Backbone and ligand atoms as CSV (ligand in chain L), in Angstrom:
chain,resi,resn,atom,element,x,y,z
A,1,MET,N,N,-8.481,23.160,-20.188
A,1,MET,CA,C,-8.136,23.167,-21.671
A,1,MET,C,C,-7.054,24.269,-21.918
A,2,SER,N,N,-5.886,23.846,-22.392
A,2,SER,CA,C,-4.804,24.814,-22.481
A,2,SER,C,C,-3.827,24.367,-23.529
A,3,THR,N,N,-2.591,24.616,-23.167
A,3,THR,CA,C,-1.508,24.251,-24.168
A,3,THR,C,C,-1.447,22.770,-24.350
A,4,ASN,N,N,-2.060,21.997,-23.439
A,4,ASN,CA,C,-2.100,20.526,-23.610
A,4,ASN,C,C,-2.914,20.120,-24.850
A,5,ASN,N,N,-3.768,21.017,-25.285
A,5,ASN,CA,C,-4.697,20.632,-26.344
A,5,ASN,C,C,-4.079,20.025,-27.613
A,6,ASN,N,N,-2.975,20.711,-28.012
A,6,ASN,CA,C,-2.341,20.227,-29.227
A,6,ASN,C,C,-1.763,18.822,-29.016
A,7,ARG,N,N,-1.196,18.603,-27.821
A,7,ARG,CA,C,-0.666,17.294,-27.568
A,7,ARG,C,C,-1.811,16.250,-27.486
A,8,VAL,N,N,-2.929,16.685,-26.948
A,8,VAL,CA,C,-4.017,15.750,-26.901
A,8,VAL,C,C,-4.489,15.332,-28.311
A,9,TRP,N,N,-4.564,16.320,-29.166
A,9,TRP,CA,C,-4.946,15.987,-30.556
A,9,TRP,C,C,-3.951,15.106,-31.233
A,10,GLY,N,N,-2.716,15.284,-30.860
A,10,GLY,CA,C,-1.672,14.468,-31.471
A,10,GLY,C,C,-1.871,13.007,-30.995
A,11,PHE,N,N,-2.137,12.774,-29.754
A,11,PHE,CA,C,-2.411,11.443,-29.208
A,11,PHE,C,C,-3.686,10.900,-29.906
A,12,PHE,N,N,-4.672,11.778,-29.954
A,12,PHE,CA,C,-5.947,11.352,-30.457
A,12,PHE,C,C,-5.786,10.809,-31.920
A,13,GLN,N,N,-4.987,11.505,-32.686
A,13,GLN,CA,C,-4.844,11.084,-34.041
A,13,GLN,C,C,-4.037,9.811,-34.185
A,14,LYS,N,N,-3.062,9.649,-33.234
A,14,LYS,CA,C,-2.287,8.442,-33.214
A,14,LYS,C,C,-3.122,7.244,-32.790
A,15,LEU,N,N,-4.048,7.483,-31.844
A,15,LEU,CA,C,-4.932,6.439,-31.333
A,15,LEU,C,C,-5.895,5.933,-32.425
A,16,PHE,N,N,-6.488,6.889,-33.141
A,16,PHE,CA,C,-7.622,6.529,-33.950
A,16,PHE,C,C,-7.235,6.571,-35.487
A,17,GLY,N,N,-6.187,7.258,-35.827
A,17,GLY,CA,C,-5.776,7.257,-37.234
A,17,GLY,C,C,-6.901,7.590,-38.193
A,18,GLN,N,N,-7.143,6.667,-39.122
A,18,GLN,CA,C,-8.147,6.920,-40.147
A,18,GLN,C,C,-9.547,6.499,-39.681
A,19,ASN,N,N,-9.620,6.014,-38.430
A,19,ASN,CA,C,-10.925,5.520,-37.908
A,19,ASN,C,C,-11.373,6.295,-36.762
A,20,PRO,N,N,-11.646,7.576,-36.891
A,20,PRO,CA,C,-12.091,8.372,-35.700
A,20,PRO,C,C,-13.421,7.883,-35.098
A,21,PRO,N,N,-13.530,8.055,-33.814
A,21,PRO,CA,C,-14.771,7.599,-33.166
A,21,PRO,C,C,-15.900,8.547,-33.491
A,22,PRO,N,N,-17.132,8.160,-33.243
A,22,PRO,CA,C,-18.295,8.983,-33.590
A,22,PRO,C,C,-18.176,10.351,-32.883
A,23,GLU,N,N,-18.708,11.355,-33.559
A,23,GLU,CA,C,-18.571,12.720,-33.043
A,23,GLU,C,C,-18.971,12.871,-31.598
A,24,ASN,N,N,-20.065,12.152,-31.215
A,24,ASN,CA,C,-20.592,12.311,-29.830
A,24,ASN,C,C,-19.687,11.708,-28.817
A,25,LYS,N,N,-18.779,10.818,-29.217
A,25,LYS,CA,C,-17.826,10.224,-28.286
A,25,LYS,C,C,-16.501,10.949,-28.245
A,26,LYS,N,N,-16.215,11.740,-29.265
A,26,LYS,CA,C,-14.988,12.390,-29.348
A,26,LYS,C,C,-14.665,13.225,-28.096
A,27,GLU,N,N,-15.658,14.031,-27.723
A,27,GLU,CA,C,-15.409,15.011,-26.667
A,27,GLU,C,C,-15.087,14.267,-25.373
A,28,LYS,N,N,-15.715,13.184,-25.061
A,28,LYS,CA,C,-15.463,12.416,-23.860
A,28,LYS,C,C,-14.087,11.856,-23.902
A,29,ILE,N,N,-13.660,11.385,-25.043
A,29,ILE,CA,C,-12.332,10.760,-25.171
A,29,ILE,C,C,-11.289,11.875,-24.984
A,30,VAL,N,N,-11.487,12.971,-25.649
A,30,VAL,CA,C,-10.525,14.062,-25.557
A,30,VAL,C,C,-10.432,14.594,-24.126
A,31,LYS,N,N,-11.515,14.659,-23.466
A,31,LYS,CA,C,-11.515,15.112,-22.028
A,31,LYS,C,C,-10.739,14.133,-21.169
A,32,GLY,N,N,-10.881,12.851,-21.439
A,32,GLY,CA,C,-10.132,11.866,-20.720
A,32,GLY,C,C,-8.619,12.011,-20.926
A,33,LEU,N,N,-8.266,12.284,-22.130
A,33,LEU,CA,C,-6.831,12.497,-22.454
A,33,LEU,C,C,-6.304,13.734,-21.794
A,34,VAL,N,N,-7.083,14.809,-21.765
A,34,VAL,CA,C,-6.655,16.011,-21.121
A,34,VAL,C,C,-6.449,15.755,-19.689
A,35,LYS,N,N,-7.308,14.983,-19.082
A,35,LYS,CA,C,-7.211,14.677,-17.655
A,35,LYS,C,C,-5.896,13.885,-17.355
A,36,ALA,N,N,-5.661,12.949,-18.257
A,36,ALA,CA,C,-4.492,12.107,-18.117
A,36,ALA,C,C,-3.193,12.991,-18.211
A,37,LEU,N,N,-3.229,13.916,-19.134
A,37,LEU,CA,C,-2.067,14.797,-19.252
A,37,LEU,C,C,-1.878,15.731,-18.068
A,38,ASP,N,N,-3.055,16.126,-17.519
A,38,ASP,CA,C,-2.974,17.029,-16.376
A,38,ASP,C,C,-2.351,16.391,-15.142
A,39,LEU,N,N,-2.359,15.051,-15.110
A,39,LEU,CA,C,-1.750,14.319,-14.038
A,39,LEU,C,C,-0.236,14.380,-14.084
A,40,THR,N,N,0.314,14.851,-15.149
A,40,THR,CA,C,1.713,14.558,-15.384
A,40,THR,C,C,2.561,15.832,-15.452
A,41,GLU,N,N,3.843,15.632,-15.481
A,41,GLU,CA,C,4.763,16.711,-15.791
A,41,GLU,C,C,4.738,17.007,-17.311
A,42,GLU,N,N,5.536,17.922,-17.690
A,42,GLU,CA,C,5.512,18.333,-19.111
A,42,GLU,C,C,6.042,17.159,-19.986
A,43,ARG,N,N,6.958,16.401,-19.434
A,43,ARG,CA,C,7.648,15.407,-20.288
A,43,ARG,C,C,6.825,14.103,-20.386
A,44,GLU,N,N,6.990,13.418,-21.483
A,44,GLU,CA,C,6.400,12.116,-21.612
A,44,GLU,C,C,7.532,11.105,-21.566
A,45,LEU,N,N,7.214,9.920,-21.052
A,45,LEU,CA,C,8.203,8.901,-21.071
A,45,LEU,C,C,8.131,8.063,-22.338
A,46,ALA,N,N,9.285,7.558,-22.715
A,46,ALA,CA,C,9.247,6.589,-23.842
A,46,ALA,C,C,9.096,5.195,-23.221
A,47,CYS,N,N,8.658,4.238,-24.092
A,47,CYS,CA,C,8.439,2.935,-23.658
A,47,CYS,C,C,9.686,2.335,-22.934
A,48,GLU,N,N,10.877,2.635,-23.475
A,48,GLU,CA,C,12.088,2.068,-22.906
A,48,GLU,C,C,12.199,2.556,-21.439
A,49,GLU,N,N,11.900,3.848,-21.239
A,49,GLU,CA,C,12.021,4.374,-19.854
A,49,GLU,C,C,11.026,3.699,-18.940
A,50,VAL,N,N,9.837,3.459,-19.433
A,50,VAL,CA,C,8.828,2.799,-18.604
A,50,VAL,C,C,9.260,1.390,-18.302
A,51,PHE,N,N,9.813,0.699,-19.301
A,51,PHE,CA,C,10.224,-0.637,-19.054
A,51,PHE,C,C,11.270,-0.771,-17.948
A,52,GLU,N,N,12.096,0.286,-17.771
A,52,GLU,CA,C,13.066,0.258,-16.731
A,52,GLU,C,C,12.507,0.225,-15.356
A,53,VAL,N,N,11.361,0.811,-15.189
A,53,VAL,CA,C,10.785,0.959,-13.829
A,53,VAL,C,C,9.451,0.231,-13.705
A,54,ILE,N,N,9.135,-0.540,-14.751
A,54,ILE,CA,C,7.755,-1.122,-14.778
A,54,ILE,C,C,7.612,-2.174,-13.636
A,55,ASP,N,N,8.667,-2.824,-13.307
A,55,ASP,CA,C,8.527,-3.824,-12.222
A,55,ASP,C,C,8.343,-3.159,-10.881
A,56,GLN,N,N,9.044,-2.043,-10.642
A,56,GLN,CA,C,8.817,-1.251,-9.441
A,56,GLN,C,C,7.381,-0.734,-9.401
A,57,TYR,N,N,6.911,-0.282,-10.541
A,57,TYR,CA,C,5.541,0.232,-10.617
A,57,TYR,C,C,4.548,-0.820,-10.289
A,58,ALA,N,N,4.774,-1.990,-10.871
A,58,ALA,CA,C,3.797,-3.084,-10.607
A,58,ALA,C,C,3.797,-3.486,-9.145
A,59,GLU,N,N,5.044,-3.470,-8.540
A,59,GLU,CA,C,5.081,-3.769,-7.089
A,59,GLU,C,C,4.349,-2.777,-6.285
A,60,LEU,N,N,4.474,-1.504,-6.585
A,60,LEU,CA,C,3.710,-0.411,-5.861
A,60,LEU,C,C,2.220,-0.697,-5.929
A,61,VAL,N,N,1.763,-1.047,-7.201
A,61,VAL,CA,C,0.374,-1.284,-7.347
A,61,VAL,C,C,-0.101,-2.452,-6.557
A,62,SER,N,N,0.762,-3.538,-6.601
A,62,SER,CA,C,0.343,-4.778,-5.869
A,62,SER,C,C,0.347,-4.546,-4.356
A,63,ARG,N,N,1.142,-3.562,-3.910
A,63,ARG,CA,C,1.054,-3.281,-2.439
A,63,ARG,C,C,-0.055,-2.338,-2.128
A,64,GLY,N,N,-0.834,-1.948,-3.080
A,64,GLY,CA,C,-1.984,-1.072,-2.851
A,64,GLY,C,C,-1.611,0.400,-2.710
A,65,GLU,N,N,-0.358,0.773,-3.151
A,65,GLU,CA,C,-0.024,2.162,-3.142
A,65,GLU,C,C,-0.567,2.891,-4.339
A,66,GLN,N,N,-0.485,4.174,-4.347
A,66,GLN,CA,C,-1.137,4.889,-5.409
A,66,GLN,C,C,-0.141,5.331,-6.429
A,67,PRO,N,N,-0.050,4.607,-7.531
A,67,PRO,CA,C,1.019,4.915,-8.538
A,67,PRO,C,C,0.901,6.310,-9.162
A,68,ASP,N,N,-0.337,6.849,-9.174
A,68,ASP,CA,C,-0.477,8.188,-9.750
A,68,ASP,C,C,0.207,9.246,-8.881
A,69,LYS,N,N,0.432,8.931,-7.628
A,69,LYS,CA,C,1.158,9.870,-6.766
A,69,LYS,C,C,2.643,9.634,-6.820
A,70,VAL,N,N,3.000,8.357,-6.807
A,70,VAL,CA,C,4.396,8.008,-6.748
A,70,VAL,C,C,5.110,8.087,-8.057
A,71,MET,N,N,4.458,7.612,-9.091
A,71,MET,CA,C,5.024,7.520,-10.397
A,71,MET,C,C,4.045,8.059,-11.485
A,72,PRO,N,N,3.707,9.329,-11.408
A,72,PRO,CA,C,2.695,9.870,-12.283
A,72,PRO,C,C,3.015,9.719,-13.758
A,73,LEU,N,N,4.314,9.809,-14.070
A,73,LEU,CA,C,4.649,9.758,-15.514
A,73,LEU,C,C,4.429,8.369,-16.056
A,74,VAL,N,N,4.736,7.330,-15.186
A,74,VAL,CA,C,4.519,5.994,-15.613
A,74,VAL,C,C,3.043,5.708,-15.713
A,75,GLN,N,N,2.326,6.153,-14.729
A,75,GLN,CA,C,0.864,5.986,-14.735
A,75,GLN,C,C,0.304,6.593,-16.012
A,76,HIS,N,N,0.765,7.781,-16.314
A,76,HIS,CA,C,0.258,8.468,-17.493
A,76,HIS,C,C,0.586,7.629,-18.775
A,77,HIS,N,N,1.783,7.039,-18.797
A,77,HIS,CA,C,2.171,6.295,-19.954
A,77,HIS,C,C,1.283,5.074,-20.099
A,78,MET,N,N,0.840,4.479,-19.023
A,78,MET,CA,C,-0.071,3.316,-19.068
A,78,MET,C,C,-1.379,3.731,-19.751
A,79,VAL,N,N,-1.789,4.978,-19.455
A,79,VAL,CA,C,-3.016,5.455,-20.029
A,79,VAL,C,C,-2.946,5.505,-21.542
A,80,ILE,N,N,-1.802,5.948,-22.009
A,80,ILE,CA,C,-1.723,6.200,-23.471
A,80,ILE,C,C,-1.038,5.089,-24.263
A,81,CYS,N,N,-0.517,4.083,-23.572
A,81,CYS,CA,C,0.250,3.044,-24.286
A,81,CYS,C,C,-0.239,1.638,-23.925
A,82,GLY,N,N,-1.011,1.083,-24.821
A,82,GLY,CA,C,-1.545,-0.255,-24.511
A,82,GLY,C,C,-0.458,-1.337,-24.409
A,83,HIS,N,N,0.596,-1.136,-25.081
A,83,HIS,CA,C,1.691,-2.091,-25.061
A,83,HIS,C,C,2.255,-2.244,-23.685
A,84,CYS,N,N,2.617,-1.084,-23.119
A,84,CYS,CA,C,3.208,-1.110,-21.757
A,84,CYS,C,C,2.147,-1.490,-20.699
A,85,ARG,N,N,0.874,-1.196,-20.981
A,85,ARG,CA,C,-0.158,-1.598,-20.035
A,85,ARG,C,C,-0.279,-3.104,-19.949
A,86,GLU,N,N,-0.147,-3.772,-21.120
A,86,GLU,CA,C,-0.217,-5.201,-21.162
A,86,GLU,C,C,0.942,-5.791,-20.411
A,87,GLU,N,N,2.134,-5.249,-20.611
A,87,GLU,CA,C,3.335,-5.685,-19.928
A,87,GLU,C,C,3.132,-5.544,-18.407
A,88,PHE,N,N,2.642,-4.451,-17.995
A,88,PHE,CA,C,2.362,-4.136,-16.621
A,88,PHE,C,C,1.321,-5.176,-16.057
A,89,GLU,N,N,0.322,-5.476,-16.728
A,89,GLU,CA,C,-0.682,-6.356,-16.235
A,89,GLU,C,C,-0.134,-7.755,-16.075
A,90,MET,N,N,0.730,-8.161,-17.037
A,90,MET,CA,C,1.402,-9.449,-16.927
A,90,MET,C,C,2.262,-9.508,-15.634
A,91,LEU,N,N,3.067,-8.462,-15.434
A,91,LEU,CA,C,3.933,-8.339,-14.294
A,91,LEU,C,C,3.096,-8.438,-13.006
A,92,LEU,N,N,2.024,-7.680,-12.955
A,92,LEU,CA,C,1.192,-7.687,-11.805
A,92,LEU,C,C,0.682,-9.072,-11.450
A,93,GLU,N,N,0.281,-9.784,-12.513
A,93,GLU,CA,C,-0.151,-11.166,-12.259
A,93,GLU,C,C,0.921,-12.040,-11.654
A,94,VAL,N,N,2.111,-11.900,-12.154
A,94,VAL,CA,C,3.256,-12.653,-11.737
A,94,VAL,C,C,3.529,-12.341,-10.222
A,95,ILE,N,N,3.505,-11.073,-9.909
A,95,ILE,CA,C,3.763,-10.596,-8.539
A,95,ILE,C,C,2.683,-11.192,-7.598
A,96,GLN,N,N,1.473,-11.122,-8.030
A,96,GLN,CA,C,0.376,-11.591,-7.164
A,96,GLN,C,C,0.390,-13.100,-6.993
A,97,VAL,N,N,0.890,-13.860,-7.998
A,97,VAL,CA,C,0.971,-15.246,-7.869
A,97,VAL,C,C,2.169,-15.729,-7.032
A,98,ASN,N,N,3.243,-14.914,-7.144
A,98,ASN,CA,C,4.469,-15.203,-6.401
A,98,ASN,C,C,4.874,-14.108,-5.476
A,99,PRO,N,N,4.243,-13.841,-4.406
A,99,PRO,CA,C,4.581,-12.748,-3.535
A,99,PRO,C,C,5.966,-12.862,-2.978
A,100,ALA,N,N,6.678,-11.758,-2.877
A,100,ALA,CA,C,8.052,-11.747,-2.429
A,100,ALA,C,C,8.146,-12.291,-1.001
L,1,ZN,ZN,ZN,4.809,2.281,-23.833
């Protein structure tokens, strides 16, 4: 728990807005977010940046490599961004159906 805390709360508020989760679940969710942030560099990626590498990322995953080691920022973005995660899951399906 450190300087990441303010960023975590920022995410938290974006995620839940006016509908915060029950008090007893908050701590767990915040801890998960802190952990996600700890995996990363200081900078966050924008969706546009993730989209540029998302096919490479999906290929890595489909080959069984560990994206959190190779592309930690992208992995982190998947944790916080459902939109990119959906895109990634679609790509992954395409790759698995049509292997190169
Ligand atoms: Zn995104």
